[in-house]
C-alpha positions in Angstrom: -0.1 -0.2 0.1 1.0 3.7 -0.9 3.1 5.0 2.0 2.2 8.7 1.3 1.6 10.5 4.7 1.2 13.7 4.0 -1.6 15.4 1.4 1.2 17.2 0.0 2.6 13.8 -1.2 -0.8 12.5 -2.2 -1.8 15.8 -4.4 2.2 15.4 -5.9 1.4 12.3 -6.9 -2.0 12.9 -8.8 -0.4 15.8 -10.4 1.7 13.2 -11.6 -0.2 11.0 -13.1 -2.0 13.7 -14.6 1.4 15.4 -16.3 1.6 11.6 -17.6 -1.8 12.2 -19.5 -1.6 15.6 -20.8 1.8 14.4 -22.2 0.3 11.1 -23.8 -2.9 13.2 -25.0 -0.5 15.5 -26.7 0.9 12.8 -28.5 -2.8 11.2 -29.4 -3.9 14.5 -31.0 -4.4 14.7 -34.6 -3.6 17.3 -37.0 -6.9 18.3 -37.9 -7.4 21.9 -37.5 -11.4 21.8 -36.2 -11.3 21.0 -32.7 -14.1 19.4 -32.2 -13.0 16.4 -35.0 -9.5 17.1 -32.7 -11.5 16.0 -29.6 -13.8 13.4 -30.8 -10.6 11.4 -32.5 -8.9 12.0 -29.3 -11.6 10.1 -27.3 -11.9 7.5 -29.8 -8.2 7.0 -29.5 -8.2 6.8 -26.0 -11.0 4.0 -26.0 -9.2 2.2 -28.5 -6.3 2.0 -25.8 -8.0 1.0 -22.8 -9.8 -2.0 -25.5 -6.8 -3.4 -26.2 -6.1 -6.8 -24.8 -3.5 -6.6 -22.2 -2.1 -9.4 -19.8 -1.3 -8.2 -16.4 0.4 -10.9 -14.0 0.6 -10.5 -10.0 1.5 -12.4 -6.5 2.6 -12.4 -3.6 6.6 -11.5 -3.6 8.6 -14.8 -4.3 5.5 -16.5 -5.7 7.3 -17.0 -9.3 6.1 -13.5 -11.3 8.9 -13.2 -12.5 9.1 -16.7 -13.9 6.2 -16.1 -15.5 6.8 -13.2 -17.0 10.2 -14.3 -18.8 8.2 -17.6 -19.7 5.3 -15.0 -21.6 8.2 -12.4 -22.5 9.6 -15.5 -25.4 6.0 -15.4 -27.2 6.5 -13.4 -30.3 2.9 -11.4 -30.0 3.6 -10.8 -26.1 6.4 -8.6 -24.7 6.1 -7.8 -20.6 9.6 -5.8 -19.8 10.7 -5.8 -16.2 8.7 -4.5 -13.1 8.6 -0.7 -13.2 6.9 -0.1 -9.0 5.6 3.2 -10.8 2.0 1.1 -11.9 2.3 -0.1 -8.7 2.6 3.1 -7.2 -0.6 4.7 -9.5 -2.7 1.8 -7.9 -2.2 2.1 -4.9 -2.8 5.9 -4.9 -6.2 5.3 -6.2 -6.9 2.9 -3.9 -6.4 5.4 -1.6 -7.9 7.8 -2.9 -11.5 6.1 -3.2 -11.4 5.4 0.6 -10.4 9.6 0.9 -13.9 10.7 0.7 -12.9 14.9 1.3 -10.4 14.6 -1.6 -13.2 12.3 -3.8 -15.6 15.3 -3.5 -13.1 17.6 -4.1 -12.2 16.0 -7.5 -15.8 15.5 -8.5 -16.7 19.0 -7.6 -14.3 19.7 -10.1 -16.4 17.9 -12.7 -13.9 15.2 -12.8 -16.4 11.7 -12.8 -14.7 8.3 -11.5 -15.1 7.6 -15.4 -12.9 10.2 -16.4 -10.8 9.3 -13.5 -10.7 5.5 -14.3 -9.7 6.2 -18.0 -6.9 8.8 -16.9 -5.2 5.8 -14.7 -5.6 3.6 -17.5 -4.2 6.2 -19.7 -1.2 6.7 -17.7 -0.4 3.0 -16.7 -0.9 2.3 -20.6 2.0 4.9 -21.6 4.4 3.1 -18.6 3.6 -0.8 -20.1 4.1 1.1 -24.0 7.9 2.7 -23.2 8.4 0.3 -20.8 9.1 -2.1 -23.5 9.8 0.2 -26.3 9.3 -2.1 -29.7 6.0 -3.1 -31.6 3.8 -6.2 -30.0 0.6 -7.7 -30.4 0.2 -8.0 -26.3 1.2 -5.7 -24.1 1.9 -7.2 -20.4 2.8 -6.3 -17.2 4.1 -7.8 -13.9 3.9 -6.8 -10.8 3.4 -8.5 -7.2 1.2 -6.0 -5.7 -1.2 -6.4 -9.1 -2.8 -9.0 -7.2 -4.5 -7.1 -4.8 -5.8 -4.7 -7.5 -6.8 -7.2 -10.1 -10.7 -6.4 -9.8 -9.6 -2.5 -10.7 -7.4 -3.2 -13.4 -9.8 -5.3 -15.2 -12.0 -2.3 -14.8 -9.7 -0.1 -16.4 -9.1 -2.2 -19.1 -11.9 -4.4 -20.0 -11.5 -6.7 -22.6 -7.7 -7.1 -20.6 -6.5 -10.4 -18.7 -5.0 -11.7 -15.8 -2.7 -14.0 -14.5 -2.2 -14.7 -10.9 0.6 -16.9 -9.6 -0.2 -19.0 -6.3 3.3 -20.3 -4.4 3.2 -22.4 -0.6 3.5 -19.3 1.5 6.2 -20.8 3.9 8.3 -21.7 0.9 7.5 -17.6 -0.4 8.1 -17.0 3.7 11.7 -18.7 3.4 12.5 -17.0 0.3 12.0 -13.7 1.3 14.1 -14.3 4.5 16.9 -15.4 2.7 16.7 -13.2 -0.1 17.1 -10.1 2.0 19.5 -12.1 4.5 17.3 -11.7 7.7 17.5 -14.0 10.3 15.5 -16.9 10.1 13.7 -17.1 13.1 9.4 -17.6 13.8 9.1 -14.2 14.1 10.3 -13.2 10.9 9.0 -16.3 9.5 5.3 -15.1 11.0 5.7 -11.7 9.5 5.9 -12.7 6.0 3.5 -15.7 6.6 0.7 -12.8 7.4 2.2 -10.5 4.4 1.2 -13.7 1.9 -2.1 -14.5 4.0 -3.4 -11.3 3.7 -2.5 -10.7 0.0 -4.0 -13.6 -0.9 -7.3 -13.4 0.6 -7.4 -10.0 -1.2 -6.2 -11.7 -4.9 -7.9 -15.1 -4.7 -11.3 -13.6 -3.9 -10.9 -11.4 -7.0 -9.8 -13.3 -8.8 -12.7 -15.5 -8.3 -15.4 -12.8 -8.5 -13.7 -11.9 -11.8 -14.6 -15.6 -13.4 -12.0 -17.6 -15.4 -12.6 -16.0 -18.2 -10.7 -13.2 -17.4 -8.4 -14.6 -14.4 -6.5 -17.6 -14.5 -4.9 -18.9 -11.2 -1.5 -20.5 -11.5 0.3 -22.6 -9.1 4.1 -22.6 -9.3 4.4 -25.3 -7.7 2.8 -27.3 -11.1 4.4 -24.5 -13.1 7.8 -26.0 -12.2 7.1 -29.7 -12.4 4.8 -30.1 -15.6 5.9 -26.6 -17.5 4.7 -27.8 -20.6 0.8 -28.5 -19.6 1.0 -25.3 -16.8 2.2 -23.3 -20.1 -0.4 -24.7 -22.1 -3.1 -23.9 -20.1 -1.8 -19.8 -20.0 -1.5 -19.9 -24.4 -5.4 -21.5 -24.5 -6.5 -18.6 -22.0 -4.4 -15.6 -23.4 -5.5 -17.3 -26.7 -2.0 -17.5 -28.3 -0.6 -19.5 -30.0 2.0 -22.0 -28.7 6.0 -22.0 -29.0 8.4 -24.1 -27.7 11.0 -20.9 -26.9 8.4 -20.6 -23.7 9.9 -23.8 -22.6 13.5 -22.0 -23.1 13.5 -18.4 -21.5 17.0 -18.6 -19.7 18.4 -18.6 -23.4 16.9 -15.0 -23.8 17.6 -13.4 -20.8 19.4 -10.1 -21.1 18.7 -10.1 -24.9 14.4 -10.9 -25.8 14.1 -10.7 -22.0 14.6 -7.2 -21.0 16.2 -6.7 -17.5 16.5 -3.7 -14.5 19.5 -3.8 -12.7 17.0 -3.5 -9.9 15.3 -7.2 -10.3 15.9 -9.3 -7.4 14.3 -12.1 -9.4 17.1 -11.8 -11.6 19.5 -14.8 -10.7 16.4 -16.9 -11.2 15.4 -15.9 -14.6 18.8 -16.8 -15.7 17.8 -20.2 -14.3 15.9 -23.2 -16.4 12.8 -24.4 -14.7 13.5 -26.0 -12.3 11.8 -27.7 -8.8 14.7 -26.7 -6.7 12.8 -24.5 -4.5 9.4 -26.0 -3.9 10.0 -26.9 0.0 13.1 -25.8 1.2 11.1 -24.0 4.5 10.9 -27.6 6.3 13.1 -28.4 8.5 14.8 -24.8 9.2 12.0 -23.1 11.0 12.9 -23.4 14.7 9.8 -23.5 16.6 7.6 -24.7 13.9 4.3 -25.9 14.8 2.1 -27.0 12.2 -1.7 -27.0 13.9 -0.2 -23.4 15.0 0.2 -21.9 11.4 -2.8 -24.1 10.1 -5.1 -22.3 12.5 -3.1 -18.8 12.2 -3.3 -18.6 8.8 -6.3 -19.6 6.9 -5.1 -19.4 3.3 -3.1 -22.2 3.4 -5.7 -24.4 4.3 -8.1 -22.7 1.3 -5.0 -23.1 -1.1 -4.4 -27.2 0.0 -1.2 -25.9 1.4 -1.7 -28.4 4.4 1.3 -31.4 4.3 
């Protein structure tokens, strides 16, 4: 969630969002001299960009979102690119804005309806996605772990888009996060990260169910790394794209066809072939682990059948 504590910080963020939209709209403006024709033409273009079939990927951190985007990046008609973090800020901001009645009333009083705000947010996100890949492609794709908290909103502002939610055992996620951040592996730190996973999955799992199988596909990390061909085939069918064997060998193209950010935590993992080396590393490595307490405290483990 966005952690800006001051009204000033929130105000700056929304100003930056609308600056992005203004710059984008200037690019779209027709060279025709008639202002009304230019206006109508731009509205049609906005509608066109919003209604393109984009792809969004989300899931908790260390759940396999980077692997998933690397696989999709190998398709000739799909391009995701690295995480931007800016889209996360935009989505977190709009969520906070919706909860702030005072600012919402101020915006409405200025004549900005929810539809205009949604279209503006969509255009800002589209602009970032487009410039992030910097190439011609059939389907734009965005991968941010926190997208999982905004499934319903993303599919609302991009009505013809689809979402892939990747799910991994929360205990392995928690252990992975501890090892990745070099934090001490103890029960307190383990619980803190497991609580993050549990709370995120409560939101994302239900939102994905609400949108239905036509628009939101749940992919289990465990199946993806043990049965890659069949699981990728499910994604291909869901997205209505053709199969390509390159999706089974993404590691050969990291740094060339797969654009990598220097700040991406999962860079080393992306350079590896799809493997099942990280399925149950947490077992026997959490001092004081009590299975009954964990199952009773973190409900989503049972919901998702991670009970062994």
